[in-house]
PyMOL CGO cylinders between C-alpha atoms (Angstrom):
from pymol import cmd
from pymol.cgo import CYLINDER

trace = [
    CYLINDER, 8.52, -9.93, 14.59, 4.83, -9.92, 14.42, 0.3, 1, 1, 1, 1, 1, 1,
    CYLINDER, 4.83, -9.92, 14.42, 1.94, -8.07, 16.39, 0.3, 1, 1, 1, 1, 1, 1,
    CYLINDER, 1.94, -8.07, 16.39, -1.65, -8.67, 16.10, 0.3, 1, 1, 1, 1, 1, 1,
    CYLINDER, -1.65, -8.67, 16.10, -2.22, -4.91, 15.66, 0.3, 1, 1, 1, 1, 1, 1,
    CYLINDER, -2.22, -4.91, 15.66, 0.11, -4.99, 12.57, 0.3, 1, 1, 1, 1, 1, 1,
    CYLINDER, 0.11, -4.99, 12.57, 3.54, -3.71, 11.67, 0.3, 1, 1, 1, 1, 1, 1,
    CYLINDER, 3.54, -3.71, 11.67, 4.90, -0.29, 10.79, 0.3, 1, 1, 1, 1, 1, 1,
    CYLINDER, 4.90, -0.29, 10.79, 7.77, -0.19, 8.45, 0.3, 1, 1, 1, 1, 1, 1,
    CYLINDER, 7.77, -0.19, 8.45, 9.80, 2.93, 9.05, 0.3, 1, 1, 1, 1, 1, 1,
    CYLINDER, 9.80, 2.93, 9.05, 12.13, 4.32, 6.22, 0.3, 1, 1, 1, 1, 1, 1,
    CYLINDER, 12.13, 4.32, 6.22, 14.10, 7.16, 7.48, 0.3, 1, 1, 1, 1, 1, 1,
    CYLINDER, 14.10, 7.16, 7.48, 17.93, 8.06, 6.95, 0.3, 1, 1, 1, 1, 1, 1,
    CYLINDER, 17.93, 8.06, 6.95, 18.01, 9.54, 10.58, 0.3, 1, 1, 1, 1, 1, 1,
    CYLINDER, 18.01, 9.54, 10.58, 18.76, 6.97, 12.89, 0.3, 1, 1, 1, 1, 1, 1,
    CYLINDER, 18.76, 6.97, 12.89, 17.48, 9.07, 15.98, 0.3, 1, 1, 1, 1, 1, 1,
    CYLINDER, 17.48, 9.07, 15.98, 14.00, 9.40, 14.10, 0.3, 1, 1, 1, 1, 1, 1,
    CYLINDER, 14.00, 9.40, 14.10, 14.02, 5.65, 13.34, 0.3, 1, 1, 1, 1, 1, 1,
    CYLINDER, 14.02, 5.65, 13.34, 14.69, 4.77, 17.07, 0.3, 1, 1, 1, 1, 1, 1,
    CYLINDER, 14.69, 4.77, 17.07, 12.24, 7.43, 18.31, 0.3, 1, 1, 1, 1, 1, 1,
    CYLINDER, 12.24, 7.43, 18.31, 9.38, 6.23, 16.12, 0.3, 1, 1, 1, 1, 1, 1,
    CYLINDER, 9.38, 6.23, 16.12, 10.21, 2.50, 16.66, 0.3, 1, 1, 1, 1, 1, 1,
    CYLINDER, 10.21, 2.50, 16.66, 9.96, 3.05, 20.62, 0.3, 1, 1, 1, 1, 1, 1,
    CYLINDER, 9.96, 3.05, 20.62, 6.73, 5.11, 20.35, 0.3, 1, 1, 1, 1, 1, 1,
    CYLINDER, 6.73, 5.11, 20.35, 5.08, 2.64, 18.15, 0.3, 1, 1, 1, 1, 1, 1,
    CYLINDER, 5.08, 2.64, 18.15, 6.47, -0.40, 20.16, 0.3, 1, 1, 1, 1, 1, 1,
    CYLINDER, 6.47, -0.40, 20.16, 4.95, 1.18, 23.37, 0.3, 1, 1, 1, 1, 1, 1,
    CYLINDER, 4.95, 1.18, 23.37, 1.42, 1.31, 21.57, 0.3, 1, 1, 1, 1, 1, 1,
    CYLINDER, 1.42, 1.31, 21.57, 1.54, -2.43, 20.60, 0.3, 1, 1, 1, 1, 1, 1,
    CYLINDER, 1.54, -2.43, 20.60, 2.83, -2.28, 16.93, 0.3, 1, 1, 1, 1, 1, 1,
    CYLINDER, 2.83, -2.28, 16.93, 5.69, -4.32, 15.59, 0.3, 1, 1, 1, 1, 1, 1,
    CYLINDER, 5.69, -4.32, 15.59, 8.28, -2.27, 13.85, 0.3, 1, 1, 1, 1, 1, 1,
    CYLINDER, 8.28, -2.27, 13.85, 10.87, -2.73, 11.16, 0.3, 1, 1, 1, 1, 1, 1,
    CYLINDER, 10.87, -2.73, 11.16, 13.34, 0.18, 10.57, 0.3, 1, 1, 1, 1, 1, 1,
    CYLINDER, 13.34, 0.18, 10.57, 15.40, 0.95, 7.24, 0.3, 1, 1, 1, 1, 1, 1,
    CYLINDER, 15.40, 0.95, 7.24, 17.98, 3.59, 6.55, 0.3, 1, 1, 1, 1, 1, 1,
    CYLINDER, 17.98, 3.59, 6.55, 17.23, 3.93, 3.11, 0.3, 1, 1, 1, 1, 1, 1,
    CYLINDER, 17.23, 3.93, 3.11, 14.93, 3.25, 0.21, 0.3, 1, 1, 1, 1, 1, 1,
    CYLINDER, 14.93, 3.25, 0.21, 17.28, 0.89, -1.21, 0.3, 1, 1, 1, 1, 1, 1,
    CYLINDER, 17.28, 0.89, -1.21, 17.38, -1.18, 1.99, 0.3, 1, 1, 1, 1, 1, 1,
    CYLINDER, 17.38, -1.18, 1.99, 13.61, -1.30, 2.17, 0.3, 1, 1, 1, 1, 1, 1,
    CYLINDER, 13.61, -1.30, 2.17, 13.20, -2.47, -1.33, 0.3, 1, 1, 1, 1, 1, 1,
    CYLINDER, 13.20, -2.47, -1.33, 15.75, -5.37, -0.97, 0.3, 1, 1, 1, 1, 1, 1,
    CYLINDER, 15.75, -5.37, -0.97, 14.07, -6.46, 2.39, 0.3, 1, 1, 1, 1, 1, 1,
    CYLINDER, 14.07, -6.46, 2.39, 11.38, -9.39, 2.71, 0.3, 1, 1, 1, 1, 1, 1,
    CYLINDER, 11.38, -9.39, 2.71, 8.28, -7.54, 3.90, 0.3, 1, 1, 1, 1, 1, 1,
    CYLINDER, 8.28, -7.54, 3.90, 5.78, -8.88, 6.26, 0.3, 1, 1, 1, 1, 1, 1,
    CYLINDER, 5.78, -8.88, 6.26, 2.76, -10.83, 4.84, 0.3, 1, 1, 1, 1, 1, 1,
    CYLINDER, 2.76, -10.83, 4.84, 0.26, -9.25, 7.41, 0.3, 1, 1, 1, 1, 1, 1,
    CYLINDER, 0.26, -9.25, 7.41, -1.40, -5.87, 7.74, 0.3, 1, 1, 1, 1, 1, 1,
    CYLINDER, -1.40, -5.87, 7.74, 1.29, -3.11, 7.59, 0.3, 1, 1, 1, 1, 1, 1,
    CYLINDER, 1.29, -3.11, 7.59, 1.81, 0.59, 6.76, 0.3, 1, 1, 1, 1, 1, 1,
    CYLINDER, 1.81, 0.59, 6.76, 4.85, 2.58, 5.86, 0.3, 1, 1, 1, 1, 1, 1,
    CYLINDER, 4.85, 2.58, 5.86, 6.20, 5.70, 7.47, 0.3, 1, 1, 1, 1, 1, 1,
    CYLINDER, 6.20, 5.70, 7.47, 8.27, 7.13, 4.70, 0.3, 1, 1, 1, 1, 1, 1,
    CYLINDER, 8.27, 7.13, 4.70, 10.70, 10.05, 4.91, 0.3, 1, 1, 1, 1, 1, 1,
    CYLINDER, 10.70, 10.05, 4.91, 10.05, 12.43, 1.99, 0.3, 1, 1, 1, 1, 1, 1,
    CYLINDER, 10.05, 12.43, 1.99, 13.71, 13.73, 1.75, 0.3, 1, 1, 1, 1, 1, 1,
    CYLINDER, 13.71, 13.73, 1.75, 16.42, 10.98, 1.71, 0.3, 1, 1, 1, 1, 1, 1,
    CYLINDER, 16.42, 10.98, 1.71, 19.78, 10.97, -0.08, 0.3, 1, 1, 1, 1, 1, 1,
    CYLINDER, 19.78, 10.97, -0.08, 20.30, 8.69, -3.22, 0.3, 1, 1, 1, 1, 1, 1,
    CYLINDER, 20.30, 8.69, -3.22, 16.61, 7.66, -3.32, 0.3, 1, 1, 1, 1, 1, 1,
    CYLINDER, 16.61, 7.66, -3.32, 14.12, 10.00, -1.94, 0.3, 1, 1, 1, 1, 1, 1,
    CYLINDER, 14.12, 10.00, -1.94, 10.49, 9.05, -0.76, 0.3, 1, 1, 1, 1, 1, 1,
    CYLINDER, 10.49, 9.05, -0.76, 9.02, 10.18, -3.98, 0.3, 1, 1, 1, 1, 1, 1,
    CYLINDER, 9.02, 10.18, -3.98, 11.24, 7.65, -5.92, 0.3, 1, 1, 1, 1, 1, 1,
    CYLINDER, 11.24, 7.65, -5.92, 10.71, 4.82, -3.43, 0.3, 1, 1, 1, 1, 1, 1,
    CYLINDER, 10.71, 4.82, -3.43, 6.72, 5.47, -3.56, 0.3, 1, 1, 1, 1, 1, 1,
    CYLINDER, 6.72, 5.47, -3.56, 6.92, 5.17, -7.20, 0.3, 1, 1, 1, 1, 1, 1,
    CYLINDER, 6.92, 5.17, -7.20, 9.06, 1.80, -7.14, 0.3, 1, 1, 1, 1, 1, 1,
    CYLINDER, 9.06, 1.80, -7.14, 6.55, 0.58, -4.76, 0.3, 1, 1, 1, 1, 1, 1,
    CYLINDER, 6.55, 0.58, -4.76, 3.61, 1.45, -6.98, 0.3, 1, 1, 1, 1, 1, 1,
    CYLINDER, 3.61, 1.45, -6.98, 5.41, -0.25, -9.94, 0.3, 1, 1, 1, 1, 1, 1,
    CYLINDER, 5.41, -0.25, -9.94, 5.97, -3.47, -7.84, 0.3, 1, 1, 1, 1, 1, 1,
    CYLINDER, 5.97, -3.47, -7.84, 2.02, -3.38, -7.27, 0.3, 1, 1, 1, 1, 1, 1,
    CYLINDER, 2.02, -3.38, -7.27, 2.38, -2.77, -3.35, 0.3, 1, 1, 1, 1, 1, 1,
    CYLINDER, 2.38, -2.77, -3.35, -0.84, -2.04, -1.66, 0.3, 1, 1, 1, 1, 1, 1,
    CYLINDER, -0.84, -2.04, -1.66, 0.71, -1.01, 1.60, 0.3, 1, 1, 1, 1, 1, 1,
    CYLINDER, 0.71, -1.01, 1.60, -0.51, 2.54, 2.66, 0.3, 1, 1, 1, 1, 1, 1,
    CYLINDER, -0.51, 2.54, 2.66, 2.18, 5.00, 2.83, 0.3, 1, 1, 1, 1, 1, 1,
    CYLINDER, 2.18, 5.00, 2.83, 2.41, 7.96, 5.32, 0.3, 1, 1, 1, 1, 1, 1,
    CYLINDER, 2.41, 7.96, 5.32, 4.96, 10.43, 4.54, 0.3, 1, 1, 1, 1, 1, 1,
    CYLINDER, 4.96, 10.43, 4.54, 7.17, 12.13, 7.07, 0.3, 1, 1, 1, 1, 1, 1,
    CYLINDER, 7.17, 12.13, 7.07, 8.02, 15.63, 6.06, 0.3, 1, 1, 1, 1, 1, 1,
    CYLINDER, 8.02, 15.63, 6.06, 9.45, 18.91, 7.15, 0.3, 1, 1, 1, 1, 1, 1,
    CYLINDER, 9.45, 18.91, 7.15, 7.26, 21.77, 7.20, 0.3, 1, 1, 1, 1, 1, 1,
    CYLINDER, 7.26, 21.77, 7.20, 9.05, 23.25, 3.94, 0.3, 1, 1, 1, 1, 1, 1,
    CYLINDER, 9.05, 23.25, 3.94, 8.26, 19.96, 2.23, 0.3, 1, 1, 1, 1, 1, 1,
    CYLINDER, 8.26, 19.96, 2.23, 4.38, 19.98, 2.66, 0.3, 1, 1, 1, 1, 1, 1,
    CYLINDER, 4.38, 19.98, 2.66, 3.71, 20.93, -1.10, 0.3, 1, 1, 1, 1, 1, 1,
    CYLINDER, 3.71, 20.93, -1.10, 5.80, 17.94, -2.30, 0.3, 1, 1, 1, 1, 1, 1,
    CYLINDER, 5.80, 17.94, -2.30, 3.85, 15.73, 0.35, 0.3, 1, 1, 1, 1, 1, 1,
    CYLINDER, 3.85, 15.73, 0.35, 0.49, 17.01, -1.15, 0.3, 1, 1, 1, 1, 1, 1,
    CYLINDER, 0.49, 17.01, -1.15, 1.92, 16.01, -4.56, 0.3, 1, 1, 1, 1, 1, 1,
    CYLINDER, 1.92, 16.01, -4.56, 2.79, 12.57, -3.18, 0.3, 1, 1, 1, 1, 1, 1,
    CYLINDER, 2.79, 12.57, -3.18, -0.63, 12.06, -1.86, 0.3, 1, 1, 1, 1, 1, 1,
    CYLINDER, -0.63, 12.06, -1.86, -2.13, 12.77, -5.52, 0.3, 1, 1, 1, 1, 1, 1,
    CYLINDER, -2.13, 12.77, -5.52, 0.19, 9.94, -6.38, 0.3, 1, 1, 1, 1, 1, 1,
    CYLINDER, 0.19, 9.94, -6.38, -1.28, 7.39, -4.13, 0.3, 1, 1, 1, 1, 1, 1,
    CYLINDER, -1.28, 7.39, -4.13, 0.14, 8.30, -0.58, 0.3, 1, 1, 1, 1, 1, 1,
    CYLINDER, 0.14, 8.30, -0.58, -2.19, 7.76, 2.29, 0.3, 1, 1, 1, 1, 1, 1,
    CYLINDER, -2.19, 7.76, 2.29, -1.31, 10.91, 4.14, 0.3, 1, 1, 1, 1, 1, 1,
    CYLINDER, -1.31, 10.91, 4.14, 1.68, 12.75, 5.55, 0.3, 1, 1, 1, 1, 1, 1,
    CYLINDER, 1.68, 12.75, 5.55, 2.83, 14.09, 9.06, 0.3, 1, 1, 1, 1, 1, 1,
    CYLINDER, 2.83, 14.09, 9.06, 5.19, 16.91, 9.58, 0.3, 1, 1, 1, 1, 1, 1,
    CYLINDER, 5.19, 16.91, 9.58, 8.23, 15.87, 11.58, 0.3, 1, 1, 1, 1, 1, 1,
    CYLINDER, 8.23, 15.87, 11.58, 8.48, 19.11, 13.57, 0.3, 1, 1, 1, 1, 1, 1,
    CYLINDER, 8.48, 19.11, 13.57, 6.50, 18.59, 16.82, 0.3, 1, 1, 1, 1, 1, 1,
    CYLINDER, 6.50, 18.59, 16.82, 5.24, 15.21, 15.76, 0.3, 1, 1, 1, 1, 1, 1,
    CYLINDER, 5.24, 15.21, 15.76, 2.68, 14.08, 18.10, 0.3, 1, 1, 1, 1, 1, 1,
    CYLINDER, 2.68, 14.08, 18.10, 1.56, 10.76, 19.53, 0.3, 1, 1, 1, 1, 1, 1,
    CYLINDER, 1.56, 10.76, 19.53, -2.06, 11.94, 19.46, 0.3, 1, 1, 1, 1, 1, 1,
    CYLINDER, -2.06, 11.94, 19.46, -1.70, 12.33, 15.59, 0.3, 1, 1, 1, 1, 1, 1,
    CYLINDER, -1.70, 12.33, 15.59, 0.41, 9.68, 14.64, 0.3, 1, 1, 1, 1, 1, 1,
    CYLINDER, 0.41, 9.68, 14.64, -1.12, 6.72, 16.44, 0.3, 1, 1, 1, 1, 1, 1,
    CYLINDER, -1.12, 6.72, 16.44, -4.68, 7.15, 15.19, 0.3, 1, 1, 1, 1, 1, 1,
    CYLINDER, -4.68, 7.15, 15.19, -3.31, 7.61, 11.67, 0.3, 1, 1, 1, 1, 1, 1,
    CYLINDER, -3.31, 7.61, 11.67, -1.21, 4.52, 11.77, 0.3, 1, 1, 1, 1, 1, 1,
    CYLINDER, -1.21, 4.52, 11.77, -4.30, 2.53, 13.21, 0.3, 1, 1, 1, 1, 1, 1,
    CYLINDER, -4.30, 2.53, 13.21, -6.42, 3.78, 10.43, 0.3, 1, 1, 1, 1, 1, 1,
    CYLINDER, -6.42, 3.78, 10.43, -3.87, 2.78, 7.63, 0.3, 1, 1, 1, 1, 1, 1,
    CYLINDER, -3.87, 2.78, 7.63, -3.30, -0.55, 8.98, 0.3, 1, 1, 1, 1, 1, 1,
    CYLINDER, -3.30, -0.55, 8.98, -6.99, -1.34, 9.16, 0.3, 1, 1, 1, 1, 1, 1,
    CYLINDER, -6.99, -1.34, 9.16, -7.18, -0.05, 5.54, 0.3, 1, 1, 1, 1, 1, 1,
    CYLINDER, -7.18, -0.05, 5.54, -4.41, -2.66, 4.66, 0.3, 1, 1, 1, 1, 1, 1,
    CYLINDER, -4.41, -2.66, 4.66, -6.13, -5.48, 6.59, 0.3, 1, 1, 1, 1, 1, 1,
    CYLINDER, -6.13, -5.48, 6.59, -9.58, -4.66, 4.87, 0.3, 1, 1, 1, 1, 1, 1,
    CYLINDER, -9.58, -4.66, 4.87, -7.53, -4.74, 1.32, 0.3, 1, 1, 1, 1, 1, 1,
    CYLINDER, -7.53, -4.74, 1.32, -5.86, -8.01, 2.12, 0.3, 1, 1, 1, 1, 1, 1,
    CYLINDER, -5.86, -8.01, 2.12, -9.04, -9.72, 3.23, 0.3, 1, 1, 1, 1, 1, 1,
    CYLINDER, -9.04, -9.72, 3.23, -10.59, -8.48, 0.02, 0.3, 1, 1, 1, 1, 1, 1,
    CYLINDER, -10.59, -8.48, 0.02, -7.74, -9.96, -1.99, 0.3, 1, 1, 1, 1, 1, 1,
    CYLINDER, -7.74, -9.96, -1.99, -8.12, -13.19, -0.07, 0.3, 1, 1, 1, 1, 1, 1,
    CYLINDER, -8.12, -13.19, -0.07, -11.79, -13.41, -0.93, 0.3, 1, 1, 1, 1, 1, 1,
    CYLINDER, -11.79, -13.41, -0.93, -11.01, -12.78, -4.79, 0.3, 1, 1, 1, 1, 1, 1,
    CYLINDER, -11.01, -12.78, -4.79, -8.43, -15.36, -4.77, 0.3, 1, 1, 1, 1, 1, 1,
    CYLINDER, -8.43, -15.36, -4.77, -10.63, -17.91, -3.27, 0.3, 1, 1, 1, 1, 1, 1,
    CYLINDER, -10.63, -17.91, -3.27, -13.39, -17.19, -5.56, 0.3, 1, 1, 1, 1, 1, 1,
    CYLINDER, -13.39, -17.19, -5.56, -11.16, -17.29, -8.64, 0.3, 1, 1, 1, 1, 1, 1,
    CYLINDER, -11.16, -17.29, -8.64, -9.90, -20.67, -7.26, 0.3, 1, 1, 1, 1, 1, 1,
    CYLINDER, -9.90, -20.67, -7.26, -13.45, -21.97, -7.20, 0.3, 1, 1, 1, 1, 1, 1,
    CYLINDER, -13.45, -21.97, -7.20, -14.05, -20.63, -10.64, 0.3, 1, 1, 1, 1, 1, 1,
    CYLINDER, -14.05, -20.63, -10.64, -11.15, -22.30, -12.16, 0.3, 1, 1, 1, 1, 1, 1,
    CYLINDER, -11.15, -22.30, -12.16, -12.76, -25.73, -10.77, 0.3, 1, 1, 1, 1, 1, 1,
    CYLINDER, -12.76, -25.73, -10.77, -15.53, -25.33, -13.34, 0.3, 1, 1, 1, 1, 1, 1,
    CYLINDER, -15.53, -25.33, -13.34, -15.18, -27.38, -16.39, 0.3, 1, 1, 1, 1, 1, 1,
    CYLINDER, -15.18, -27.38, -16.39, -15.54, -25.53, -19.78, 0.3, 1, 1, 1, 1, 1, 1,
    CYLINDER, -15.54, -25.53, -19.78, -19.30, -26.37, -20.15, 0.3, 1, 1, 1, 1, 1, 1,
    CYLINDER, -19.30, -26.37, -20.15, -19.99, -25.40, -16.64, 0.3, 1, 1, 1, 1, 1, 1,
    CYLINDER, -19.99, -25.40, -16.64, -18.21, -21.98, -17.16, 0.3, 1, 1, 1, 1, 1, 1,
    CYLINDER, -18.21, -21.98, -17.16, -20.47, -21.34, -20.08, 0.3, 1, 1, 1, 1, 1, 1,
    CYLINDER, -20.47, -21.34, -20.08, -23.56, -22.15, -18.30, 0.3, 1, 1, 1, 1, 1, 1,
    CYLINDER, -23.56, -22.15, -18.30, -22.38, -20.13, -15.08, 0.3, 1, 1, 1, 1, 1, 1,
    CYLINDER, -22.38, -20.13, -15.08, -21.66, -17.06, -17.38, 0.3, 1, 1, 1, 1, 1, 1,
    CYLINDER, -21.66, -17.06, -17.38, -24.90, -17.02, -19.04, 0.3, 1, 1, 1, 1, 1, 1,
    CYLINDER, -24.90, -17.02, -19.04, -27.05, -17.90, -15.80, 0.3, 1, 1, 1, 1, 1, 1,
    CYLINDER, -27.05, -17.90, -15.80, -25.36, -15.05, -14.03, 0.3, 1, 1, 1, 1, 1, 1,
    CYLINDER, -25.36, -15.05, -14.03, -26.27, -12.65, -16.85, 0.3, 1, 1, 1, 1, 1, 1,
    CYLINDER, -26.27, -12.65, -16.85, -30.06, -13.78, -15.83, 0.3, 1, 1, 1, 1, 1, 1,
    CYLINDER, -30.06, -13.78, -15.83, -30.82, -15.80, -18.78, 0.3, 1, 1, 1, 1, 1, 1,
    CYLINDER, -30.82, -15.80, -18.78, -33.18, -18.66, -18.12, 0.3, 1, 1, 1, 1, 1, 1,
    CYLINDER, -33.18, -18.66, -18.12, -32.23, -22.34, -18.72, 0.3, 1, 1, 1, 1, 1, 1,
    CYLINDER, -32.23, -22.34, -18.72, -34.35, -22.59, -21.96, 0.3, 1, 1, 1, 1, 1, 1,
    CYLINDER, -34.35, -22.59, -21.96, -32.31, -19.71, -23.46, 0.3, 1, 1, 1, 1, 1, 1,
    CYLINDER, -32.31, -19.71, -23.46, -29.06, -21.02, -22.20, 0.3, 1, 1, 1, 1, 1, 1,
    CYLINDER, -29.06, -21.02, -22.20, -29.91, -24.47, -23.65, 0.3, 1, 1, 1, 1, 1, 1,
    CYLINDER, -29.91, -24.47, -23.65, -30.57, -22.83, -27.19, 0.3, 1, 1, 1, 1, 1, 1,
    CYLINDER, -30.57, -22.83, -27.19, -27.38, -20.65, -26.87, 0.3, 1, 1, 1, 1, 1, 1,
    CYLINDER, -27.38, -20.65, -26.87, -25.20, -23.56, -26.22, 0.3, 1, 1, 1, 1, 1, 1,
    CYLINDER, -25.20, -23.56, -26.22, -26.85, -26.36, -28.37, 0.3, 1, 1, 1, 1, 1, 1,
    CYLINDER, -26.85, -26.36, -28.37, -27.73, -28.69, -25.47, 0.3, 1, 1, 1, 1, 1, 1,
    CYLINDER, -27.73, -28.69, -25.47, -30.79, -29.85, -23.67, 0.3, 1, 1, 1, 1, 1, 1,
    CYLINDER, -30.79, -29.85, -23.67, -32.55, -27.73, -20.92, 0.3, 1, 1, 1, 1, 1, 1,
    CYLINDER, -32.55, -27.73, -20.92, -32.21, -30.72, -18.54, 0.3, 1, 1, 1, 1, 1, 1,
    CYLINDER, -32.21, -30.72, -18.54, -28.28, -30.65, -19.10, 0.3, 1, 1, 1, 1, 1, 1,
    CYLINDER, -28.28, -30.65, -19.10, -28.25, -27.02, -18.36, 0.3, 1, 1, 1, 1, 1, 1,
    CYLINDER, -28.25, -27.02, -18.36, -29.86, -28.00, -15.07, 0.3, 1, 1, 1, 1, 1, 1,
    CYLINDER, -29.86, -28.00, -15.07, -27.42, -30.48, -14.35, 0.3, 1, 1, 1, 1, 1, 1,
    CYLINDER, -27.42, -30.48, -14.35, -24.49, -28.12, -15.14, 0.3, 1, 1, 1, 1, 1, 1,
    CYLINDER, -24.49, -28.12, -15.14, -26.19, -25.35, -13.25, 0.3, 1, 1, 1, 1, 1, 1,
    CYLINDER, -26.19, -25.35, -13.25, -26.54, -27.50, -10.10, 0.3, 1, 1, 1, 1, 1, 1,
    CYLINDER, -26.54, -27.50, -10.10, -22.67, -28.27, -10.26, 0.3, 1, 1, 1, 1, 1, 1,
    CYLINDER, -22.67, -28.27, -10.26, -21.87, -24.67, -10.68, 0.3, 1, 1, 1, 1, 1, 1,
    CYLINDER, -21.87, -24.67, -10.68, -23.72, -23.76, -7.66, 0.3, 1, 1, 1, 1, 1, 1,
    CYLINDER, -23.72, -23.76, -7.66, -22.06, -26.45, -5.70, 0.3, 1, 1, 1, 1, 1, 1,
    CYLINDER, -22.06, -26.45, -5.70, -18.55, -25.66, -7.03, 0.3, 1, 1, 1, 1, 1, 1,
    CYLINDER, -18.55, -25.66, -7.03, -18.71, -21.88, -6.51, 0.3, 1, 1, 1, 1, 1, 1,
    CYLINDER, -18.71, -21.88, -6.51, -20.47, -22.57, -2.91, 0.3, 1, 1, 1, 1, 1, 1,
    CYLINDER, -20.47, -22.57, -2.91, -23.49, -20.58, -3.71, 0.3, 1, 1, 1, 1, 1, 1,
    CYLINDER, -23.49, -20.58, -3.71, -26.85, -20.65, -2.19, 0.3, 1, 1, 1, 1, 1, 1,
    CYLINDER, -26.85, -20.65, -2.19, -29.03, -18.59, -4.56, 0.3, 1, 1, 1, 1, 1, 1,
    CYLINDER, -29.03, -18.59, -4.56, -29.41, -17.23, -8.11, 0.3, 1, 1, 1, 1, 1, 1,
    CYLINDER, -29.41, -17.23, -8.11, -28.97, -13.73, -6.78, 0.3, 1, 1, 1, 1, 1, 1,
    CYLINDER, -28.97, -13.73, -6.78, -25.52, -14.75, -5.53, 0.3, 1, 1, 1, 1, 1, 1,
    CYLINDER, -25.52, -14.75, -5.53, -24.65, -16.19, -8.79, 0.3, 1, 1, 1, 1, 1, 1,
    CYLINDER, -24.65, -16.19, -8.79, -25.82, -12.97, -10.46, 0.3, 1, 1, 1, 1, 1, 1,
    CYLINDER, -25.82, -12.97, -10.46, -23.42, -10.82, -8.21, 0.3, 1, 1, 1, 1, 1, 1,
    CYLINDER, -23.42, -10.82, -8.21, -20.44, -12.87, -9.76, 0.3, 1, 1, 1, 1, 1, 1,
    CYLINDER, -20.44, -12.87, -9.76, -21.50, -11.81, -13.41, 0.3, 1, 1, 1, 1, 1, 1,
    CYLINDER, -21.50, -11.81, -13.41, -18.43, -9.55, -13.86, 0.3, 1, 1, 1, 1, 1, 1,
    CYLINDER, -18.43, -9.55, -13.86, -16.15, -12.29, -12.56, 0.3, 1, 1, 1, 1, 1, 1,
    CYLINDER, -16.15, -12.29, -12.56, -17.53, -14.65, -15.04, 0.3, 1, 1, 1, 1, 1, 1,
    CYLINDER, -17.53, -14.65, -15.04, -17.94, -12.54, -17.85, 0.3, 1, 1, 1, 1, 1, 1,
    CYLINDER, -17.94, -12.54, -17.85, -14.16, -13.19, -18.85, 0.3, 1, 1, 1, 1, 1, 1,
    CYLINDER, -14.16, -13.19, -18.85, -14.74, -17.08, -18.55, 0.3, 1, 1, 1, 1, 1, 1,
    CYLINDER, -14.74, -17.08, -18.55, -15.05, -18.98, -21.65, 0.3, 1, 1, 1, 1, 1, 1,
    CYLINDER, -15.05, -18.98, -21.65, -15.56, -22.63, -21.99, 0.3, 1, 1, 1, 1, 1, 1,
    CYLINDER, -15.56, -22.63, -21.99, -13.65, -24.50, -24.64, 0.3, 1, 1, 1, 1, 1, 1,
    CYLINDER, -13.65, -24.50, -24.64, -16.09, -27.50, -25.05, 0.3, 1, 1, 1, 1, 1, 1,
    CYLINDER, -16.09, -27.50, -25.05, -18.15, -27.86, -28.22, 0.3, 1, 1, 1, 1, 1, 1,
]
cmd.load_cgo(trace, "trace")
């Protein structure tokens, strides 16, 4: 199931809570997936589009804090909103220090509190996914550079003029110009300023040619 608004992943051992949240969020246009335990969640194939997790703090066998730790170890960037009883607020605060996005108290849970928070977290995840996609596309373009082009790109991004690059690499200034033109085309850049902004990405790139 997919919704343009995003998917909310509900993890709670209380079937009534799962059903109530699924109904509420579905009526607001979100897709939902519900899980009765952390183990069930961790074994599932998760959606590859913007999502957030509503995670019960207190569950048998694997509580929300342990599941959060498992997610962190797996490199998950899906925002987590903890569902907690009033007495568990201090634990929820600790969970936020460990990376949770927010928490909501179950008693008297209000639509006016839940829906804006879910929307915010899904928008956050969407922005994270878009950033990762841009980074992946850039890295793919960088990998298209030849070893010599990678050297020229790195030095040019550091602001070094062609004459200096030529001396450092032991090639002619004209050769630097040719490689620099190819770098700009392969990286799909229009200006030296754009190349300079990639300095940190290129700093780990080293050519292998002599």
